[in-house]
C-alpha positions in Angstrom: -24.3 3.2 12.8 -21.9 2.7 15.9 -21.0 6.3 17.5 -20.4 8.2 14.1 -18.7 4.5 12.9 -21.0 3.4 9.9 -19.6 0.3 10.8 -20.6 -3.8 9.1 -22.2 -6.4 11.2 -19.0 -8.4 12.1 -15.8 -8.2 14.3 -15.9 -4.7 15.9 -13.3 -4.1 18.6 -14.1 -1.4 21.9 -12.0 0.0 24.4 -13.1 -1.3 27.7 -15.5 2.5 27.9 -17.5 1.2 24.7 -15.4 3.0 22.2 -15.2 1.8 18.9 -11.1 1.2 17.9 -11.8 -1.0 14.6 -14.3 -2.0 12.4 -14.8 -2.4 8.4 -16.6 0.0 7.0 -20.3 -0.8 5.6 -19.9 2.8 3.4 -18.2 5.3 3.0 -16.9 7.5 5.6 -14.6 10.9 5.7 -11.8 10.7 8.5 -9.5 13.8 8.4 -9.1 14.9 4.7 -9.5 11.3 2.6 -12.8 9.8 1.3 -12.8 5.8 2.7 -14.6 3.7 0.8 -17.0 1.2 2.0 -15.0 -2.0 3.5 -12.5 -0.1 4.5 -10.9 -1.7 7.7 -10.1 1.0 10.3 -8.3 0.9 13.6 -7.9 3.7 16.1 -5.2 3.1 18.6 -6.4 5.3 21.7 -2.9 5.0 23.7 -1.6 7.2 20.6 -4.4 8.7 18.4 -3.4 7.0 15.5 -5.3 5.5 12.6 -4.6 2.6 10.2 -6.7 2.0 7.5 -6.7 -1.2 5.0 -8.4 -0.7 1.7 -10.1 -4.0 0.3 -8.2 -6.0 -2.7 -11.7 -5.2 -4.6 -12.6 -1.9 -3.7 -11.4 1.4 -5.2 -8.2 3.4 -4.7 -8.3 6.2 -2.4 -7.3 10.0 -3.2 -4.5 11.2 -1.6 -4.9 15.0 -2.4 -1.7 16.2 -0.3 0.2 13.7 -2.6 -1.8 14.2 -5.6 -1.8 10.1 -6.2 -4.0 7.4 -5.2 -3.7 4.8 -3.3 -4.3 1.3 -5.1 -6.7 -1.2 -3.4 -5.2 -3.0 -0.9 -3.4 -0.3 0.1 -2.7 0.3 3.7 -2.6 4.3 5.4 -1.0 5.2 8.7 -2.7 8.8 10.1 -0.9 10.4 13.3 -3.8 11.7 16.0 -4.0 14.9 14.0 -4.9 13.4 10.8 -1.3 13.6 9.3 -0.1 11.4 6.7 2.9 9.3 8.0 3.3 6.2 6.1 1.5 4.1 3.4 2.3 0.6 2.0 1.2 -0.3 -1.4 0.9 -3.9 -2.5 4.3 -4.7 -4.8 1.2 -6.3 -7.7 0.4 -3.2 -7.9 1.4 0.4 -8.8 1.2 4.3 -7.6 2.3 7.3 -9.2 3.9 9.8 -6.9 5.7 13.1 -8.7 6.7 11.0 -11.3 8.0 7.9 -9.5 6.3 4.3 -8.6 7.2 3.6 -5.1 5.5 0.3 -3.3 5.9 -1.5 -0.2 6.7 0.5 2.5 6.3 4.3 2.0 7.7 6.6 4.9 6.6 10.5 4.8 8.5 12.6 7.3 7.2 16.1 6.5 7.9 17.7 3.1 10.2 14.2 2.5 9.1 10.8 1.5 11.8 7.4 1.4 10.6 4.4 -0.6 11.6 1.6 -2.3 11.0 1.8 -6.5 8.8 -0.7 -8.1 10.4 -0.4 -11.3 13.9 1.3 -12.5 13.8 4.7 -12.9 16.3 7.0 -14.3 17.5 9.4 -11.5 19.9 12.6 -12.6 21.0 10.8 -15.8 22.0 7.4 -14.0 19.0 4.7 -14.1 18.2 3.0 -10.8 16.9 -0.3 -10.3 13.9 -1.3 -9.2 13.6 -2.0 -5.4 16.4 0.8 -4.9 15.5 2.8 -2.0 15.0 6.9 -3.0 14.1 9.8 -1.0 11.8 11.9 -3.0 11.7 16.0 -1.7 7.9 16.6 -2.1 8.3 20.4 -2.2 11.1 20.4 -5.4 10.2 16.9 -7.0 14.2 16.1 -6.7 14.6 12.3 -6.3 17.9 10.7 -4.9 19.5 7.4 -4.3 19.6 6.8 0.0 20.3 3.9 1.9 17.9 1.6 3.1 16.0 2.5 6.1 15.2 0.2 8.4 11.7 1.0 8.5 11.1 0.0 5.1 13.3 -3.1 4.8 11.3 -5.1 7.3 13.7 -8.4 7.5 16.7 -6.1 8.9 14.6 -4.1 11.6 12.9 -7.4 12.1 16.2 -8.2 14.2 15.7 -5.6 16.8 12.7 -4.3 15.9 9.7 -4.2 18.8 6.0 -4.6 17.5 4.3 -1.1 18.7 1.1 -2.5 19.8 2.6 -5.2 22.5 6.9 -4.9 22.6 6.5 -8.4 21.6 10.0 -8.9 18.9 8.6 -9.0 15.2 7.6 -12.3 13.8 8.9 -13.8 11.1 5.6 -13.6 8.4 6.8 -9.7 9.2 10.7 -10.0 8.6 9.7 -11.9 5.3 7.1 -9.3 4.3 3.9 -11.4 4.2 1.2 -9.3 4.5 -1.4 -11.4 5.0 0.1 -13.2 7.9 1.3 -10.0 9.1 -1.9 -8.3 9.7 -3.6 -11.3 11.5 -0.3 -11.4 13.6 -1.4 -7.8 14.6 -4.9 -8.5 14.8 -4.1 -11.6 17.7 -1.6 -9.3 19.4 -4.2 -6.3 19.6 -6.8 -8.7 20.8 -4.8 -10.3 23.5 -3.9 -6.5 24.5 -6.8 -5.9 26.6 
């Protein structure tokens, strides 16, 4: 244990004051309303208080009670400082069902609304929407509607102007192509050079 974190031996990140900001969990750990499994990689941004939690590819799913859904292995969960769910990433090779809809890729939550790409063709109001169509789901009513692409969901477009939040450098081509492993390596590199 380091502080109140059951960190696995290996890569650990600390603030200059010695507070853990990143580690891989050796055992399960509860954060906000989430029971994180062993092996989850946890990053805490001391500047914003937010959290980024990456599940292992071969580990268990993570129950998200607020969505009545399970985030599949390999998924990413982003929380605000107060523990509110802000964003998810569902790998394209797996499926997640939320209110009868199968979103994948970047899933953005804004209050009771969710915006994401469809993982598979889905019928909405009598019209068959193709896979990868961006939809907005009202979690309180279950209503689904087609919407335009969001720069948050469409990183290939966003990469032309958006800055990386961790150090204000432009996003890389790896991120623009949605290459998650290269993107994670880039973020790791950016965070370690920021101290």
